[in-house]
C-alpha positions in Angstrom: 0.0 0.0 0.0 2.8 2.4 0.8 4.2 2.0 -2.7 0.8 2.9 -4.2 0.6 6.0 -2.0 4.1 7.0 -3.0 3.2 6.6 -6.7 0.0 8.6 -6.3 1.9 11.4 -4.4 4.6 11.5 -7.1 2.0 11.7 -9.8 0.1 14.5 -8.1 3.3 16.5 -7.6 4.2 16.0 -11.3 0.7 17.3 -12.4 0.9 20.3 -10.0 4.3 21.4 -11.2 3.5 20.8 -14.8 0.4 23.0 -14.8 2.1 26.3 -14.5 2.4 28.9 -17.2 6.1 28.3 -17.6 6.7 31.8 -16.4 8.6 31.8 -13.1 8.1 35.5 -12.5 5.8 36.3 -9.7 3.1 38.8 -10.7 3.5 42.2 -9.0 0.9 42.9 -6.4 -1.0 46.2 -6.8 0.0 49.1 -4.7 -1.9 52.1 -3.6 -0.2 55.5 -4.3 0.8 57.4 -1.3 -0.3 61.0 -1.5 2.4 63.5 -1.1 1.9 66.7 0.8 2.2 68.7 -2.4 -0.7 66.9 -4.0 -3.1 66.7 -1.1 -5.9 69.2 -1.2 -8.4 71.1 0.8 -11.7 72.5 -0.3 -13.6 75.7 0.3 -17.2 76.1 -0.5 -19.0 79.3 -1.7 -22.5 78.6 -0.3 -25.9 79.7 -1.5 -26.4 83.4 -0.7 -22.7 84.0 -0.1 -22.9 87.6 -1.1 -24.9 88.4 2.1 -22.8 86.3 4.4 -19.6 88.3 4.7 -16.7 86.2 6.0 -19.1 83.2 6.0 -19.3 83.5 2.2 -16.3 81.2 2.1 -16.5 78.0 4.2 -14.4 77.1 6.0 -12.9 80.4 6.8 -10.1 80.7 7.7 -8.7 77.4 6.4 -5.3 76.2 7.7 -3.2 74.0 5.4 0.4 72.7 5.2 2.8 74.2 2.7 2.4 72.7 -0.8 -1.4 72.1 -0.4 -3.7 72.8 -3.3 -6.9 74.6 -2.1 -10.0 74.3 -4.4 -12.8 76.8 -4.1 -16.2 75.7 -5.5 -19.0 78.0 -6.2 -22.2 76.3 -4.9 -24.2 79.5 -5.3 -26.3 80.6 -8.2 -24.5 83.9 -8.4 -21.0 84.5 -9.8 -18.1 85.1 -7.5 -14.3 85.5 -7.5 -11.5 84.3 -5.3 -9.0 87.1 -5.5 -5.9 87.5 -3.4 -5.5 90.8 -1.7 -1.8 90.7 -2.6 -2.2 89.6 -6.2 -1.0 86.0 -5.7 -4.0 84.4 -7.3 -7.3 85.4 -9.0 -10.0 83.0 -10.2 -11.7 85.4 -12.5 -15.5 85.0 -12.6 -16.7 81.7 -11.2 -20.2 80.8 -12.4 -22.4 78.4 -10.5 -20.8 75.0 -10.1 -17.4 76.2 -11.2 -14.1 75.7 -9.3 -10.8 77.3 -8.9 -7.6 75.8 -7.4 -4.3 77.3 -6.2 -1.3 75.6 -4.7 0.3 77.4 -1.8 4.1 77.0 -2.0 5.1 79.0 1.1 4.0 79.6 4.6 2.0 82.7 5.5 -1.5 84.1 5.7 -3.1 84.8 2.4 -6.1 87.0 2.5 -8.6 87.1 -0.4 -12.0 88.5 -1.4 -14.7 88.5 -4.0 -14.4 91.3 -6.5 -18.2 91.3 -7.0 -19.2 91.3 -3.4 -16.7 93.4 -1.2 -18.1 92.0 2.1 -17.0 88.4 1.1 -13.5 88.0 2.6 -11.5 85.0 3.5 -8.0 83.8 4.4 -5.8 80.8 4.0 -3.2 80.1 6.7 -0.3 78.1 5.4 2.0 76.5 7.9 
């Protein structure tokens, strides 16, 4: 009986090793990309009725982000708005309803901005 088992075992091993693709390379396992600080982002919403909300016309406000972060403002209002740096560092131009604008902050500091159409709408980005 033990000879029969040995023959069956040897046959099973021969079948298992012969059923490969002939390629000894191991397929690479998928990896997830690790976000880098320069590609991470933060969002600011321009809510409905923003023109009457002053500093709450941009939310959150202020927003604090690390150096290298891209901030995206999205106009969720039905009225056009802008995201315009007080110091001239960035300007979205007119953002219609549903439109977005992004800017990457390469250095630390506090960046104040406003809406050109609605002077009471003001905001700031604190970059650390």
